C-alpha positions as CSV (number, residue, x, y, z in Angstrom):
1,M,2.6,-16.3,-16.6
2,G,1.1,-15.3,-13.6
3,T,-3.1,-15.2,-13.1
4,A,-5.9,-14.5,-15.3
5,L,-9.1,-12.3,-13.8
6,T,-10.2,-15.1,-12.5
7,G,-8.8,-16.8,-9.4
8,R,-6.3,-15.3,-7.1
9,R,-5.5,-11.9,-9.2
10,V,-2.8,-9.2,-8.2
11,A,-3.5,-5.6,-7.2
12,V,-1.6,-2.7,-6.8
13,V,-2.5,0.0,-4.5
14,T,-0.9,3.4,-4.5
15,G,-1.0,5.2,-1.3
16,G,-1.2,1.8,0.4
17,T,0.5,2.3,3.6
18,R,-2.2,4.0,5.4
19,G,-5.9,4.8,5.6
20,I,-8.2,3.8,2.4
21,G,-5.3,2.4,0.9
22,L,-4.1,0.2,3.8
23,G,-7.6,-1.1,4.6
24,L,-8.3,-1.8,0.7
25,A,-4.8,-3.7,0.3
26,R,-5.5,-5.6,3.3
27,E,-9.4,-6.9,2.4
28,L,-7.9,-7.9,-1.2
29,L,-5.1,-10.0,0.9
30,E,-8.1,-11.4,3.2
31,R,-9.8,-12.7,0.2
32,G,-6.6,-14.6,-1.0
33,H,-4.8,-12.3,-3.7
34,Q,-1.6,-10.6,-3.9
35,V,-1.2,-6.7,-3.1
36,A,2.1,-4.3,-3.7
37,I,1.5,-1.3,-2.0
38,C,3.8,1.7,-2.5
39,G,4.4,4.8,-0.2
40,R,6.8,8.0,-0.6
41,S,9.6,6.9,2.5
42,A,10.7,3.7,3.5
43,G,9.6,3.5,6.7
44,S,5.7,4.1,5.8
45,V,5.9,1.1,3.4
46,D,8.0,-1.0,5.6
47,A,5.3,-0.1,8.3
48,G,2.6,-0.8,6.1
49,V,4.0,-4.1,4.8
50,Q,4.6,-5.5,8.1
51,Q,1.1,-4.8,9.6
52,L,-0.4,-6.7,6.0
53,R,1.7,-9.5,6.4
54,A,0.7,-10.4,10.2
55,G,-0.8,-13.3,10.3
56,L,-0.6,-14.1,6.4
57,D,0.4,-18.3,6.3
58,D,2.6,-16.8,3.2
59,P,4.0,-13.2,3.8
60,G,5.0,-13.5,-0.1
61,R,1.5,-12.2,-1.3
62,V,2.6,-8.6,-0.2
63,L,5.2,-6.5,-1.8
64,G,6.4,-3.2,-1.0
65,V,8.0,-0.5,-2.9
66,V,9.2,3.1,-1.9
67,T,7.4,5.1,-4.7
68,D,6.5,9.1,-6.0
69,V,3.9,8.7,-7.4
70,S,4.3,11.8,-9.3
71,D,7.3,10.5,-11.1
72,R,6.8,8.6,-14.2
73,D,10.2,6.3,-14.2
74,A,9.3,5.5,-10.3
75,V,5.6,4.2,-11.3
76,Q,7.0,2.5,-14.3
77,A,9.4,0.8,-11.6
78,L,6.6,-0.1,-9.3
79,W,4.6,-1.7,-12.4
80,Q,7.6,-3.7,-13.1
81,Q,8.7,-4.9,-9.3
82,A,4.9,-6.0,-9.4
83,V,4.8,-8.3,-12.4
84,G,8.8,-9.5,-11.7
85,T,7.6,-10.4,-8.3
86,F,3.4,-11.8,-9.2
87,G,3.8,-12.4,-12.8
88,R,1.2,-9.7,-13.6
89,V,-1.1,-7.1,-12.4
90,D,-4.8,-7.5,-12.6
91,I,-6.1,-4.6,-10.6
92,W,-4.3,-0.8,-10.4
93,I,-5.8,1.7,-7.9
94,N,-4.9,5.0,-8.1
95,N,-5.4,5.9,-4.3
96,A,-2.5,7.9,-3.0
97,G,-3.5,11.4,-2.4
98,M,-3.0,14.2,0.1
99,S,-5.1,17.0,1.2
100,A,-4.2,20.7,2.0
101,P,-5.6,22.6,5.5
102,R,-8.9,24.5,4.8
103,G,-8.5,28.1,3.6
104,P,-8.1,30.7,1.1
105,L,-6.2,29.4,-1.8
106,A,-4.0,33.0,-1.4
107,D,-3.1,31.7,2.3
108,Q,-1.7,28.5,0.9
109,P,1.9,28.1,0.0
110,S,2.6,27.3,-3.8
111,E,4.9,24.7,-2.5
112,L,1.4,22.9,-1.0
113,V,-0.3,23.5,-3.6
114,D,2.2,21.8,-6.0
115,A,2.3,19.0,-3.4
116,V,-1.3,18.1,-4.0
117,V,-1.6,18.2,-7.6
118,Q,1.1,16.6,-8.0
119,T,0.3,13.3,-5.7
120,N,-3.4,13.7,-6.3
121,L,-3.4,14.1,-10.5
122,V,0.1,13.4,-12.0
123,G,0.1,10.9,-10.0
124,A,-3.4,9.2,-11.0
125,F,-1.7,10.3,-14.5
126,N,1.1,8.4,-14.3
127,G,-0.5,5.6,-12.5
128,S,-3.0,5.4,-15.4
129,A,-0.8,5.6,-17.8
130,I,1.7,2.7,-16.8
131,A,-1.2,0.3,-15.8
132,Q,-2.9,1.1,-19.2
133,A,0.3,0.3,-21.5
134,G,1.1,-2.8,-19.0
135,M,-2.0,-4.1,-19.0
136,A,-2.9,-3.9,-22.8
137,T,-0.1,-6.6,-23.6
138,Q,-1.0,-9.4,-21.0
139,A,-3.5,-11.5,-21.1
140,G,-6.5,-10.7,-19.8
141,G,-6.0,-7.1,-19.6
142,G,-7.2,-5.7,-16.4
143,W,-8.7,-2.7,-14.6
144,I,-7.8,0.7,-13.7
145,W,-9.5,2.5,-10.6
146,N,-9.5,6.2,-10.2
147,M,-10.1,7.7,-6.5
148,E,-12.8,10.1,-6.6
149,G,-13.0,12.9,-3.7
150,F,-14.5,16.0,-2.4
151,G,-14.8,18.2,-5.9
152,S,-14.9,15.2,-8.1
153,R,-18.6,15.5,-9.3
154,G,-18.7,19.2,-8.9
155,E,-19.4,19.9,-5.1
156,H,-17.8,23.2,-3.6
157,Q,-17.4,24.5,-0.1
158,P,-15.1,27.4,1.2
159,G,-11.5,26.7,1.6
160,M,-11.2,23.6,-0.2
161,A,-10.3,25.2,-4.0
162,T,-6.7,23.4,-3.7
163,Y,-8.1,19.7,-3.0
164,G,-11.0,20.0,-4.9
165,A,-10.0,21.3,-8.3
166,S,-7.1,18.5,-8.3
167,K,-10.3,15.4,-7.6
168,R,-12.2,17.4,-10.2
169,A,-9.7,17.1,-12.7
170,V,-9.1,13.5,-11.7
171,Q,-12.5,13.0,-12.9
172,Y,-12.3,14.3,-15.8
173,L,-8.9,12.5,-16.6
174,T,-11.1,9.0,-15.4
175,E,-14.1,9.6,-18.0
176,A,-11.3,10.5,-20.5
177,L,-9.6,7.1,-19.7
178,V,-13.1,5.4,-20.3
179,R,-13.3,6.8,-23.8
180,D,-9.8,6.1,-24.8
181,T,-9.9,2.2,-23.6
182,K,-13.1,1.0,-25.0
183,G,-12.8,-1.7,-27.1
184,T,-9.2,-3.0,-25.5
185,P,-9.0,-5.1,-22.5
186,V,-8.6,-2.9,-20.2
187,K,-11.4,-1.5,-17.9
188,V,-11.7,1.5,-16.0
189,G,-13.6,2.7,-12.7
190,F,-14.4,5.1,-10.4
191,L,-14.3,4.3,-6.8
192,S,-15.9,6.6,-4.1
193,P,-15.5,5.7,-0.7
194,G,-17.2,8.6,0.9
195,I,-16.5,10.2,3.9
196,V,-14.1,8.1,5.9
197,A,-12.0,9.2,9.2
198,T,-9.0,9.0,8.0
199,D,-5.4,11.5,8.8
200,L,-6.6,12.8,5.3
201,L,-9.9,14.2,6.4
202,I,-8.6,15.2,9.9
203,G,-5.8,17.3,8.3
204,D,-8.4,19.2,6.2
205,Y,-8.7,21.0,9.5
206,A,-5.0,21.1,11.4
207,D,-5.1,23.9,13.2
208,K,-9.0,24.7,13.4
209,P,-10.0,22.6,16.2
210,E,-13.1,25.1,16.7
211,E,-13.9,24.4,12.8
212,F,-13.6,20.8,13.0
213,D,-15.9,20.6,16.0
214,K,-18.8,22.6,14.2
215,V,-18.8,20.0,11.0
216,K,-17.7,16.8,13.2
217,K,-21.5,16.5,13.9
218,I,-22.2,15.9,9.9
219,F,-19.0,13.8,9.8
220,N,-20.7,11.4,12.4
221,I,-23.9,11.2,10.2
222,L,-22.4,10.6,6.5
223,G,-18.8,9.2,7.6
224,D,-17.9,5.9,8.2
225,R,-14.7,4.0,9.8
226,V,-11.7,2.7,6.8
227,E,-12.4,-0.7,8.2
228,T,-16.5,-0.6,7.2
229,V,-16.0,0.7,3.8
230,T,-13.2,-1.0,2.6
231,P,-14.6,-4.6,2.7
232,W,-17.4,-3.5,0.7
233,L,-15.5,-1.9,-1.7
234,V,-13.1,-4.5,-2.4
235,D,-16.0,-7.0,-3.0
236,Q,-17.3,-4.1,-5.6
237,V,-14.1,-4.3,-7.5
238,L,-13.6,-7.8,-7.5
239,A,-17.4,-8.5,-8.8
240,A,-16.8,-5.5,-11.5
241,N,-17.5,-6.4,-15.0
242,K,-19.0,-2.9,-16.6
243,H,-16.3,-0.9,-18.4
244,G,-17.1,2.6,-16.8
245,V,-18.6,1.8,-13.5
246,R,-18.9,4.1,-10.6
247,V,-18.3,2.4,-7.3
248,A,-19.8,4.7,-4.7
249,W,-20.4,3.6,-0.8
250,L,-22.1,7.1,0.1
251,T,-25.1,7.1,-2.5
252,K,-27.8,9.9,-2.0
253,P,-30.3,7.6,-0.4
254,K,-28.1,6.7,2.2
255,A,-27.2,9.9,2.7
256,M,-30.6,10.9,3.3
257,G,-31.5,7.8,5.2
258,R,-28.5,8.7,7.8
259,F,-29.8,12.1,8.0
260,M,-33.5,10.9,8.8
261,G,-32.0,8.6,11.4
262,A,-29.6,11.0,12.9
263,G,-31.8,11.5,16.1
264,F,-32.5,8.0,17.0
265,R,-28.9,6.8,16.5
266,K,-25.7,8.3,17.9
267,R,-22.3,7.3,15.9
268,D,-18.8,8.6,16.6
269,I,-16.4,7.7,13.5
270,F,-13.6,9.1,15.3
271,T,-13.2,7.0,18.2
272,P,-11.2,3.4,17.5
273,Q,-13.2,0.3,18.0
274,E,-12.3,-1.4,20.8
275,A,-11.1,-5.0,19.5
């Protein structure tokens, strides 16, 4: 039943209705694979599926499921619908995430903090647990990828307590998962897209345009567009064969090279490219 890890694969991308998640889903489809995406609302899922199906010879290669990743039962239902539609799941990417406007923790409503932790951390817990259990029982196992973000590797900046702490916890979760799945058919990897011009990044500076103007120069040096980063990430995910691997777009040597060449190259990652 379904496909093994060679040939056509089946991938689930949580938070796949926009930004990096939508980009990952699109690149997987362009390489001939089957993809299930999820989002929190029917409207966002329908819009994402419509975008992904545009131009496909076989629209049936795309599945959209309304899912609250903080709800374990909902994530289980996402797995079951993907398996029921495509036969199996070879790749599960815990991409769903949200941020909070930068500022002191004391100024952030508890509802916002809860939402960030529930989406970023509990969502990764649920996706990892459901995928691990399901992949362990299918021929060929599968891959779980958890998305890194600011704070994952101990980075600190003022005003980033909520998001950074959630991503630091996801890093610990992924490290633990690598150990738990050692010697099993399930492989685990870290996925690091670097700085990408998405609504999530811009949302960090909601209602703070002056602060955004100050950091925009750095973002334009180190950052990239979704359509630049996601093809490379997908190629690395599909080629991965080492358990516990970290796939990172923005490495320290690349960052140093960007800074050294900043005076000779003007970049604007926030202006859409012309078609």
